[in-house]
N, C-alpha and C positions, 0 to 999 in steps of 0.2 A: 551618192558619197563619192568623193574625193578620191575614193580608191577604188581606180578599176581600169581597165585592161587598155594597152594601148597596143598597135600596129606595130610598133618599133621592136625592134631585134631583143631579146634579152626583158624582154620587159613582161610582167604578169598580173591579176590581178592576188590582192594577198585582201583577207578580211579577218587576219588575227594577229599580233604581234608578230615579227619574225625570228624573236626568239623562244617562241609558245612551243611548247610543244603540242601536234596535232591533235586536235578537238578539245584543247585547253580554253580555246579564244572560245569555244560556244558555251563551256559550262559556265563561262566568269560573265557573259553578254558584254564582252567589250567591244567596242565599236571606236576605230580610229575617229571617227569627227565627234566621237565624245567627248576627247581630251582635252582639256584646256588649254594646253599648250601646244605647241608645232610639232606634227610630227611625221620627218621623211623618213627614207627607209629605199639604201641602193642594194641592190643585190650583189651576187660574186663576181659581176662584169662591172657594176661600177655605174647600173643603169636604176633609174630611180621606179620602184613598182608601190610604192604607198606616198601621197600627200594629202595629209587632211585637212580638213576643212579651215583649221585653226593658222595651219602652214599659208593655207590661199590668203587668211585674211591678214597676216601679217608680213608677207612677201609680194601680195597684188600680183602673182603669178598664176594663170587659172592651171586648176589640174592636170586638163585635157593636154596642156603644154608643157606640162613638169613629167608625165612619165610616161618613160619610157628615155627620157635624154640621161645624159651622162649626169654624174652628180654635179658634177663642175660650173655645170651647163645648167641645170636647172636651178642651182641653187650657186650663184656666182660671189662670193663670199671674200671682204678685203680686211684685215688686219688694220689697227688705228694709224700706222706708217702706209699702209697702199699698197702692203705684199697681198697676194693671192693667198689665200688661207689653205685652197686643197693642196697645192705647188706645197705649200709649207712644210700641214702635214702628213700628207704621203698614205695616204690612210692601207692602202693595197701592197704599196711596194717598200712600206717603212718594217721600221724593226718589228719583228716575229711575235715579241714580249711583248707591244704596247696595246693596250684592251680602250683605249679611247682617248678622247681629250676633255678637260675641265671645261666649265662654263667661264666662259671669258666675250669679253662684248665685241663683234663684227659689225662690219657696214653690208647693206646689202648695196645694189645699183643706185644712183642717185644721193647716196651718204647717211640712208636709214640704220640708225643702230640696233641692233638686236642681243640678246644675251643665246647663245649658240655652246651647245655640250653634243659631243660624242661617243657614242660605243662600238669597238668594234666586236663583233662574234666569229666566233673561229668555233668549229665541228671539234677541235682537239688543240691543246694547248700550244702554242708556237706554231702553229696550221695556216694554213694560207683564211681570207678573212673571207666570210664566205655572208656577211649582212654588213650593213655602216646604219644605224641607227643613233639619228639626228633630233635633237629635239631645241626648238626654237621659241622662246618667251620675247615678248615684246618690254621693255624698256621702259616705259609711263611713269608703271607703279613706283619703281627704281625712282625714276625720276622725281616725283611727287616726294618720297621718301627726301632724297637727297635736298631740294627746296624747302621742306620742311625744317629741317635741321640745320639750312642754312638762315632761314628764317630767324628760328629758334636763337642762332651765338648775333646773328646784324640786332635782335630783339636785347639780348639780355647785355650786350655789349655798348646802345644807344642808353639804356636805360642805366647800367655802371657808371658809362660818362660823367653824369649830372654831381651823383654826389662825391665821385672822387674827386672833379674838379672841386665842388667845394669841400672838400676838404686838404687837398692841397693845396687851397689858396685863403686861407682862414691857418692853417699851419706855418707857411709862410709868412705870413703878416706879422701872424704871433712872433714869429723866432724873428725878424727881424727888426720889427720895434715894440715891441712887450712892454718898453718904459713909459710909452709914449699911451698905453691904455690905460683906464679907469679898470677895479677889480671886478665893476657890474660890465664894461663894455666884454674882458677878457673872460667871463663864468660866460656871457649870451653866446660869443663865435664858438668856446667850447660847446657849450651845449648844443649850437650848430653839426660842428662836426662830430657830438657824440650819436645825434640823430640819423647822420647821414651814413654814420658807420654800422648802425644797426640794416639803417636803408640796403647796404652794400651786404649784409649777412645772409638777410630775406633773399636777397636776390640771389647766392650763391644758394642756398640752402632749397630755392625754389628749380635752380637747375640742378642741382642731386635727384632731388626728388621725381623731375620729368625723367631722368635719366633712367631711377630706378623702376617707374612705370613703362618705361616703353620696354625695359628688360625684363622686367617680371621679379624683380630681385626687391620689391620695398616690403622691407621687413616688419610685420604687426607682433610688440612685444603687447601678449593681453594681461589685463588688471581687472579687479574690479572698478567699477567708474561710476559714482556719481552724477549721472545725466544733467538734474536738475541743478545741482551746486554747479558746474561746470557751466551751465548757462547762464546761470545768478554770478557768475567773476565775472563774463565778457558783459554783461549790463553793467556791471560797477565801474571798467575799468572805460566803459563809453560814457557813463556818468561823470566819473571822473577829468574825462577828456572835456568836459563842458555841452553835454548832452542834457536836454531836461529829463530827471527820471520817470515822468510820467508818458515817454514816450514809448518805453518799452512797458508790453504786457504779460506775462510770464503763465503759462496756466500747466499745470502738471496732474494727469490723472493718474490718482495710485488706486491701486497698489501696481507697481512697476515690477517685472520681471527682474533678477541679478543682470547687469549686463557687463560684460567683460571684453573689453576690448586695450587697444592702445590709449592714453589719454593723454598722450602728447598730440598725435594725429589728431585724437577725436577734438581737444582745442584749436587744431589746428583747421578742422572743419569749420568748425562752430565760426570763428573768430574770421573764417573768411564770410561766410553767408551773413552772419551779423553784419558787417563793413558794406559787405552790398545794400544791405538795407539800410543802413543808414544813411551810407554815402548817394547812391542813387535812385535811393526809395524818396517817398513825403510819408507824410503823415505820422499814424503809429505804426510801431514794429511789435509786431505778435509772437511768441515763438511757443506754439502746443508741443509738450513732451506726452505721448499717448503710448500704451502698451500696444501691441502689435503683431501678426502673424507674416512669415515667410517662408517659400517653398524650402526645403530641404534640399541642398546640391546634390547628393546621393540620389536618391530615392523622390524626389519629388513631391515628400511630404509635409505639411504645412510643421511649422516651430514656432515659438514662442519668441518674439522679437520686439525690438523700443524703435518706434517714430519720432522724428523731430521736425516739426514744421516752422518754416520761417517765413513770414507774410510780411508786406510792408500795402502802403495806402499810394506808392505813386503811378507812373504810368505803364505799369511793365513791362512785358516783354512783347516784341510783336508778334503774332503769328508765324509769320515766315521765318524768325530766328529764333526759335523753341529749339529747332531741331539741332541749332549749332553751338547752341551756348557751353558747351560742356567741351566743342572743339579748343584747341590753343589758338591763342590769339582772338579769341572773340571779346570783344568791347562792346558796352551798350551804348546806348546813344551819349553818354558822358564821356568822353574817353581818357582814357588814364592806366596806368600800371600798364603788366606785360599783357594783361589776356591769359595768363596762364592760371591763375588763382582754379575759377572753375574746373578745370581739365584735371588737376592736381586732388582736389576733394572726391569729383568721381571715383581716380583711381585710388584713392587711401578709399571708400566707401566700399565700392569694390573687392580692395585687399581685403577687407574685414569679412567679404561675404554675404555684403549687402547691395541694397541699391539705390537711386537716387532720381528723383523726377522733376522738373519745372513745368511750372503752369500758372495759371491766373488766379490769385486773391479771388476771395466774395466781395473785398473793396475795390478791387481791379488793379492792384498792385503785383507785382511779384509772388509766387509763390514758390519755396523750393522745399522737396519734402526729402531728409534721409531715412533710411530700414537697416536697422543691423540686428542682428541674429543675434540673441544673448542664451547665456548658459557657461559653463566652466568651461577651459579646453580639455582636448582630449585626455591629456597625459593626467590630468588634478581629477577624472572622472572617476 
């Protein structure tokens, strides 16, 4: 255990959070070494009396070396401008009304960044500082989030550049040389501009969906949905675009329970799954719609649901990639698109209280199956 006794003056062993009342730690069963974040506690003399395992991991300073040391020596922190943090904040000699320091990025020796916050514990308001409690957090998780956001921006910017360049090129050409083109040529260029404008609109919609999913603000406006008819419309759109009608097999198992869902978002899910099956799969695309059951979130009891399974006969998804299919920027063997579609699909399904899985179809291709709970919203019950 990293909380121990030191022979240095003023150091002593503590087995409970310093701000706790006597006996409280024993009742809660809290050990500082069980905390996920680094915990460093200094006494009224500024000497370290607690240096838990997470603090050892984050700082690479052995607990036995830190215990009993002055806080500024055991934890020499600098701000991003190279100034010594403890001299700037002066927890023991600063303002008597100060209660701590908010979380901020600071540097350990060697330049490693950590997130640090501090709490000043006083026995009475404006009294002398009795304890300084410091928490340390590794910045790696935040760095991964920042990298993910940067990658998202770079991906969307790259995807936007191509259609916007096309739109700009065709419109500039038409404006400059309108009389030199035939009506058929003008129509072709305008149709290309229209298609590229639609692509830009889809990319912006994807970006907004990502933002709402990540912030938990994706709204679901439930209405009665005929899932069989919705799938039928997507099949007809693919046939109209040139796919053979006999490539699609729709099987609906009746009777289906009434499904209340957001029709626009369910169309988005179906459109993405069928598009993937057509573009990345081979052979026939089979869509099975069946009644099902799913566990209720509140009590775990099973209740009525509808399942939709989309299968193709292509090469399928490699086993080692199965757990990454619904992550951002995942793309199959045939590159193309932003790699955000399945991430958004998963977010939409889960916003409905449903689940989605990926596996291997009986014919060897990819198989996606999503299950949505059914029934009218509570305000209509």
